[in-house]
C-alpha positions in Angstrom: -6.2 -24.7 -54.1 -3.6 -22.0 -54.5 -4.5 -18.7 -52.9 -4.4 -15.7 -55.2 -5.2 -12.0 -54.8 -8.5 -12.7 -56.6 -9.6 -15.6 -54.4 -8.6 -13.7 -51.2 -10.7 -10.7 -52.4 -13.7 -12.9 -52.9 -13.3 -14.4 -49.4 -13.0 -10.9 -47.9 -16.2 -9.9 -49.7 -18.0 -13.0 -48.4 -16.7 -12.3 -44.8 -14.8 -15.6 -44.8 -11.3 -14.2 -44.6 -9.9 -13.0 -41.2 -6.5 -11.4 -41.5 -4.7 -11.6 -38.1 -3.4 -8.2 -37.2 -2.5 -9.4 -33.7 -3.1 -12.5 -31.5 -6.4 -12.7 -29.8 -5.3 -15.0 -26.9 -2.1 -13.4 -25.6 -0.4 -10.1 -25.1 2.5 -8.8 -23.0 1.0 -6.5 -20.4 3.1 -5.9 -17.3 0.2 -5.5 -14.9 1.2 -6.3 -11.3 -0.8 -8.8 -9.2 -3.2 -7.1 -6.7 -1.4 -9.0 -4.0 1.8 -7.0 -4.7 0.3 -3.7 -3.6 0.6 -2.7 0.1 -1.0 0.7 0.7 -4.2 -0.6 2.1 -2.7 -3.5 4.2 -1.4 -1.5 7.2 -3.6 1.5 8.0 -7.4 1.6 7.8 -9.4 3.4 5.2 -11.6 6.1 6.7 -14.4 7.2 4.3 -15.3 10.8 4.7 -18.3 12.8 3.3 -16.5 16.1 2.8 -13.1 16.9 1.3 -11.7 18.4 4.6 -12.7 18.5 8.2 -11.6 18.1 11.8 -11.2 15.1 14.0 -10.8 14.9 17.8 -7.7 14.0 19.6 -8.0 13.2 23.3 -4.6 13.4 25.2 -3.3 10.1 26.3 -1.7 11.7 29.4 -5.2 12.4 30.7 -6.8 9.2 29.5 -4.1 7.0 31.1 -3.8 8.9 34.4 -5.3 7.6 37.6 -7.7 10.4 38.4 -9.4 8.7 41.3 -8.9 10.3 44.7 -10.1 9.7 48.3 -13.3 11.7 48.9 -12.9 14.1 51.9 -15.6 14.0 54.6 -18.4 16.4 53.8 -16.6 17.4 50.6 -15.8 16.3 47.1 -12.7 15.9 44.9 -11.8 18.2 42.1 -13.2 17.3 38.7 -10.8 15.3 36.5 -9.5 17.1 33.4 -9.8 15.4 30.0 -7.9 17.6 27.5 -9.0 17.5 23.8 -8.0 19.3 20.7 -8.5 18.7 16.9 -6.5 18.1 13.8 -7.5 18.3 10.2 -7.4 16.1 7.1 -7.7 17.3 3.5 -8.4 15.0 0.6 -7.1 16.5 -2.7 -8.3 15.1 -6.0 -5.9 13.2 -8.3 -6.8 12.4 -11.9 -5.6 10.1 -14.7 -6.9 10.3 -18.3 -6.3 8.0 -21.3 -7.5 8.6 -24.8 -8.9 6.4 -27.6 -8.6 7.2 -31.3 -11.9 6.3 -32.8 -10.6 6.5 -36.4 -7.9 3.9 -35.6 -10.5 1.7 -34.0 -12.7 1.9 -37.0 -9.9 0.7 -39.2 -9.2 -2.2 -36.9 -12.8 -3.2 -36.8 -13.1 -3.2 -40.6 -10.1 -5.3 -40.9 -12.1 -7.9 -38.9 -9.0 -8.5 -36.8 -9.2 -9.6 -33.1 -11.9 -8.0 -31.1 -10.7 -9.1 -27.7 -9.0 -5.9 -26.8 -11.8 -3.5 -26.4 -9.8 -0.3 -25.8 -12.2 0.9 -23.1 -11.6 -2.3 -21.1 -7.8 -2.1 -21.6 -7.6 1.5 -20.6 -9.9 1.0 -17.6 -7.7 -1.8 -16.4 -4.6 0.4 -16.8 -6.2 3.3 -14.9 -7.2 1.0 -12.1 -3.7 -0.7 -11.9 -2.0 2.7 -11.9 -4.3 3.8 -9.1 -2.7 1.1 -7.0 0.8 2.2 -7.9 -0.2 5.8 -7.1 -1.5 4.8 -3.7 1.6 2.8 -2.9 3.8 5.7 -3.8 1.8 8.0 -1.5 2.0 5.4 1.3 5.8 5.1 0.9 6.2 8.9 0.8 3.9 9.5 3.8 4.8 6.6 6.1 7.6 4.4 4.9 10.7 6.6 4.7 13.2 8.2 7.0 12.3 11.5 8.7 8.6 10.8 9.1 8.3 9.2 12.5 9.8 10.5 15.8 10.8 6.9 16.7 13.4 6.0 14.1 16.4 3.8 14.2 19.2 2.8 11.8 20.6 -0.6 11.2 24.4 -1.1 11.3 26.8 -4.1 11.1 28.7 -3.2 14.2 27.8 -4.7 17.5 29.1 -1.5 19.3 25.9 0.4 19.0 25.3 4.1 19.5 21.9 5.7 20.4 19.4 5.1 17.7 21.2 2.1 16.2 20.5 -1.6 16.0 22.2 -4.6 14.4 20.8 -5.0 10.9 19.0 -8.3 10.3 21.3 -9.3 7.5 24.0 -9.6 10.2 23.9 -13.1 11.9 24.8 -11.5 15.3 21.3 -9.8 15.4 18.2 -11.4 17.0 15.2 -10.0 15.1 12.6 -11.6 17.3 14.2 -10.3 20.6 14.7 -6.9 19.1 11.1 -6.5 17.9 9.9 -7.7 21.3 11.9 -5.0 22.9 10.5 -2.3 20.7 6.9 -3.6 21.1 7.4 -3.5 24.9 8.7 0.1 24.7 5.7 1.2 22.7 3.2 -0.6 25.0 4.7 1.1 28.1 4.5 4.5 26.4 1.1 4.3 24.9 -0.8 1.3 26.3 -1.0 -0.2 22.8 1.1 -3.1 21.5 2.1 -2.9 17.9 0.0 -5.2 15.7 1.2 -4.4 12.2 4.6 -4.7 10.4 5.4 -3.5 6.9 8.7 -4.9 5.7 10.9 -4.2 2.6 11.8 -7.1 0.3 15.4 -7.3 1.4 14.4 -7.3 5.0 12.0 -10.2 4.2 14.7 -12.1 2.4 17.1 -11.6 5.3 14.6 -12.8 7.9 13.8 -16.0 5.9 17.4 -17.1 6.2 18.3 -15.6 9.5 19.8 -18.3 11.9 17.8 -17.0 14.9 14.6 -17.4 12.9 15.5 -20.8 11.4 16.5 -22.1 14.9 13.0 -21.3 16.2 11.1 -23.1 13.4 13.4 -26.0 12.4 11.8 -28.5 14.7 8.4 -27.9 13.1 9.4 -29.6 9.8 9.7 -33.1 8.5 11.6 -34.6 5.6 8.4 -34.5 3.5 7.4 -31.0 4.7 10.6 -29.2 5.8 10.2 -26.2 8.0 10.2 -22.9 6.1 9.9 -19.3 6.9 7.0 -17.4 5.3 4.8 -14.4 6.3 2.5 -16.5 8.4 5.5 -17.8 10.4 7.0 -14.4 10.8 3.6 -13.0 12.0 3.5 -15.7 14.7 7.1 -15.2 15.7 6.7 -11.4 16.0 3.2 -11.8 17.4 1.6 -9.3 15.1 -1.8 -9.5 13.5 -0.6 -8.5 10.1 2.7 -8.4 8.2 3.1 -7.3 4.6 6.0 -7.1 2.2 6.4 -4.0 0.1 6.7 -5.7 -3.2 5.1 -3.4 -5.8 7.4 -1.7 -8.3 7.1 1.4 -10.5 9.0 3.1 -13.3 10.4 6.2 -11.7 11.6 7.7 -15.0 9.5 10.3 -16.9 8.0 9.6 -20.3 10.8 9.5 -22.9 13.5 8.7 -20.4 15.2 5.4 -20.0 13.2 3.1 -17.6 14.1 3.2 -14.0 12.3 0.2 -12.3 12.5 0.2 -8.5 10.6 -1.1 -5.6 8.2 1.6 -4.4 8.8 0.9 -0.7 12.3 1.0 0.7 13.5 -2.6 0.3 15.9 -2.3 3.3 13.4 -0.8 5.9 10.5 -1.9 8.0 7.7 -0.2 10.0 6.3 -1.4 13.3 2.9 0.2 14.1 -0.4 -0.1 15.9 -3.5 0.4 13.8 -7.1 -0.4 13.9 -8.9 -2.6 11.4 -11.5 0.1 10.8 -12.1 3.7 11.9 -12.8 3.9 15.6 -13.7 6.6 18.1 -12.4 4.6 21.0 -9.0 3.4 19.7 -6.0 5.3 18.3 -4.3 4.4 15.0 -0.8 5.4 13.9 -2.2 6.4 10.5 -5.4 6.7 8.5 -6.2 6.8 4.8 -9.0 9.3 4.5 -10.9 8.8 1.3 -13.5 11.1 -0.2 -16.2 10.1 -2.8 -15.8 13.4 -4.7 -18.8 12.6 -7.0 -21.1 11.8 -4.1 -22.0 8.3 -5.3 -20.0 6.3 -2.7 -17.3 5.3 -5.2 -13.8 6.2 -4.0 -12.3 5.3 -7.4 -14.8 6.3 -10.1 -13.7 5.5 -13.7 -15.7 7.4 -16.3 -15.9 7.4 -20.1 -16.7 10.5 -22.2 -16.4 11.7 -25.8 -13.7 14.2 -26.9 -14.4 17.6 -28.5 -16.1 17.6 -31.9 -13.6 17.1 -34.7 -11.1 15.1 -32.6 -12.9 11.8 -33.2 -11.7 10.6 -29.8 -13.0 9.5 -26.4 -11.4 9.3 -23.0 -11.3 7.1 -20.0 -10.9 9.1 -16.7 -10.0 8.0 -13.2 -10.4 10.1 -10.1 -9.4 9.6 -6.5 -9.2 11.9 -3.4 -7.2 10.7 -0.4 -5.2 12.0 2.4 -2.8 9.6 3.9 -2.1 11.1 7.3 0.0 10.3 10.2 -2.4 10.5 13.1 -0.5 9.2 16.1 3.3 9.7 16.0 4.0 7.5 19.1 2.2 4.5 17.6 4.8 3.7 15.0 8.5 3.1 14.7 10.6 3.2 11.5 13.8 1.2 11.0 16.0 2.0 8.1 18.9 0.0 6.7 17.6 -3.1 8.4 19.0 -5.3 5.7 
């Protein structure tokens, strides 16, 4: 039967007509996979009960000295000295708010269009996803850039190296495994801790996967059916670290209204070698900590709340809160390498 305005009006009145204002089973939403984010993969999260406080630092010089001495007859040795001092953290509150126009939502509901996109769910997802971007940006600014760590080196193509230089991994004359072993040994001799974490930029990862010195070490482990390949697990074994992560997350670094400027958040040509604990410890040091404060006192470090707007605005809002302090806590337990690829 031919559809007319009259028959459509009848179907609408009966509730049988569903005009499609948008597809209900697909949309283009550029959310990144949770596996792309890296801020929480290197340094441990340390929950705190107050926004700022002190923590103890015991000097390694005293802890690693041999303070035992021969007891004199009828006497005693001088007491050993264990120096201690404190440093502070301060968790400042960051916030993100997204609005919902209730009048527009009423119109969409009455059109009986798709109901899959509850605006509260969509905005909650966006706030949560952008919290990951925000944390990765803070991590990159705090730990993963030049000028942060005292032990820093720069990659060059030349084999005639000056102080503070190394052959970048994109150069076939380099030997990444031997170089990392050398740096790990230096840190162990200085601190008693062997680096157990690596954070690498995307270009560094790509250079390592095709580096001849890496491929030579793994080629005999493959078959024609399952050829040898380099992945993060292989690199972790070669470098003998517990954890290695690639800084893959991206962000638009342009402001609202400007042309998009999509870039990797972490420097794609750098890598970080560090020692860190899996969880907060009073008996082990860690190069860095991510102090997190549950500012609402409910144990939630990323509360996402919903509240109504002012009378007359016919709006409601989704709010996200976080309070962190990404802090370098042991400068001698990390080494940063720029221009490594």
